[in-house]
C-alpha positions in Angstrom: 102.0 125.8 116.2 102.4 122.2 114.9 104.2 121.5 111.7 101.8 121.4 108.8 100.8 118.0 107.5 102.7 117.2 104.3 100.5 116.3 101.5 100.7 112.6 100.8 98.9 110.6 98.1 97.2 107.4 99.2 99.9 105.5 97.3 102.7 107.3 99.2 101.0 106.6 102.5 100.6 102.9 101.6 104.3 102.7 100.7 105.4 104.5 103.9 103.1 102.1 105.9 104.8 99.0 104.4 108.2 100.4 105.1 107.1 101.3 108.7 106.7 97.5 109.2 110.2 96.7 107.9 112.8 97.8 105.4 112.1 96.3 101.9 113.2 96.5 98.3 110.8 97.5 95.6 110.0 94.0 94.5 109.2 93.0 98.1 106.9 95.9 98.3 105.1 94.8 95.1 104.8 91.2 96.5 103.3 92.5 99.8 100.8 94.7 97.9 99.7 91.7 95.8 99.5 89.3 98.8 97.4 91.7 100.8 95.1 92.7 98.0 96.0 96.3 98.6 95.0 97.4 95.1 91.4 96.7 96.2 91.5 99.8 98.5 94.3 102.0 97.1 95.5 102.9 93.7 99.1 102.0 93.4 100.5 100.7 90.2 103.6 98.5 89.9 105.2 101.0 87.6 104.8 103.8 90.1 106.4 102.1 93.1 110.0 103.0 92.2 109.0 106.5 91.1 107.3 107.1 94.5 110.2 105.6 96.4 112.7 107.9 94.7 110.3 110.9 95.2 110.0 110.1 99.0 113.7 109.6 99.2 114.2 113.1 97.7 111.9 114.4 100.5 114.2 112.7 103.1 111.5 110.4 104.2 113.5 107.4 103.1 117.0 106.2 102.8 118.2 103.2 100.8 121.2 100.9 100.8 122.4 98.3 98.4 121.9 94.8 99.6 123.4 91.8 98.1 121.0 89.0 97.4 121.6 85.7 99.2 121.0 83.7 96.0 121.1 84.5 92.4 120.2 87.9 91.1 121.5 91.4 91.4 121.9 93.5 94.5 118.8 95.5 95.4 118.1 98.9 96.9 116.5 98.3 100.3 114.4 101.3 101.5 113.7 102.3 105.1 112.1 105.2 106.8 114.1 108.0 108.2 113.1 109.7 111.4 111.4 112.4 109.3 109.7 109.7 107.3 108.5 108.0 110.5 107.1 111.3 111.7 105.4 112.0 108.4 103.9 108.5 108.3 102.6 108.6 111.8 101.1 112.1 111.3 99.5 111.0 108.0 98.1 107.8 109.5 96.5 109.6 112.4 95.1 112.2 110.0 93.6 109.5 107.8 91.9 107.9 110.8 90.6 111.2 112.1 89.6 112.8 108.7 88.9 110.1 106.1 88.3 111.2 102.6 84.8 110.3 101.3 85.0 108.8 97.9 81.9 108.7 95.9 81.5 106.3 93.1 79.7 106.8 89.8 77.0 104.5 91.2 75.8 107.5 93.3 75.6 109.6 90.1 73.7 106.8 88.4 71.3 106.5 91.4 70.7 110.3 91.3 69.5 109.9 87.7 67.2 106.9 87.8 64.2 109.1 87.3 65.1 109.2 83.6 65.2 105.4 83.2 62.6 102.7 82.9 62.3 100.9 86.3 62.9 97.5 84.6 66.2 98.8 83.3 67.1 100.1 86.7 66.2 96.8 88.3 68.3 94.8 85.9 71.3 97.1 86.3 71.2 97.1 90.1 70.6 93.3 90.1 73.7 92.9 88.0 75.6 95.1 90.5 74.3 93.0 93.4 75.5 89.9 91.6 79.0 91.4 91.3 78.9 92.3 95.0 78.1 88.8 95.9 81.0 87.5 93.7 83.3 90.1 95.2 82.4 89.1 98.7 83.2 85.5 98.0 86.6 86.5 96.5 87.5 88.7 99.5 86.5 86.0 102.0 88.4 83.4 100.1 91.5 85.6 100.1 91.2 86.2 103.8 90.6 82.5 104.5 93.7 81.6 102.4 96.0 83.2 104.9 94.8 80.7 107.6 95.3 83.3 110.3 98.9 83.9 109.3 98.6 87.7 108.6 99.0 90.6 110.9 96.0 91.7 113.0 95.8 95.1 111.2 95.6 93.4 107.8 92.7 91.2 109.1 91.0 94.5 110.0 91.3 95.7 106.4 89.6 92.5 105.2 86.9 92.8 107.9 86.2 96.4 106.8 86.0 95.4 103.1 83.6 92.6 104.0 81.5 94.8 106.2 81.2 97.4 103.5 80.2 94.8 100.9 77.6 93.4 103.4 76.2 96.8 103.9 75.9 97.5 100.2 74.3 94.0 99.7 71.8 94.9 102.4 71.0 98.2 100.8 70.7 96.8 97.2 68.3 94.2 98.5 66.1 96.9 100.1 66.4 99.1 97.1 65.3 96.3 94.7 62.4 95.4 97.0 61.3 99.1 97.1 61.6 99.4 93.3 59.4 96.3 92.8 56.8 97.8 95.2 56.9 101.1 93.4 56.3 99.3 90.1 53.3 97.5 91.6 51.9 100.8 93.0 52.1 102.5 89.6 50.3 99.5 87.9 
């Protein structure tokens, strides 16, 4: 019987994934999270990075060593995966790909309750959401373009997935708004 999958939060998996690429200190991890826009797809706060690193070190998934900085500044703890951490990371990544969690937003709850609202209010709210989606798509595309093809292939795939999801939602909202307009005409 295979070892049971350890329970990892999305933030823990994100940190393990960064450390699977290369050993890093906490501030390097924060910089990488920011550069890649990872907070757009996983909740990981700056203040929780060190807490999670210590927690995973306590589970023997990580080790750390003190590294002197090459310039000014204090020595830093550099974290790296242990063999147990590598195994945990690999198992968790494969599980995430095979069994993704479906996250539903409050938009779905709102959509389920439009019957109680005036169609004009619904149209205005969804139109506003659509405008925000368009703005978000521009931001994601600009961030991807800013890397000028200088990021790893798997990071490009994250951006491509985000763009595809936004495009899909833009398509859906356009159809929904059109259907809502037709419904208002039919009731008139």
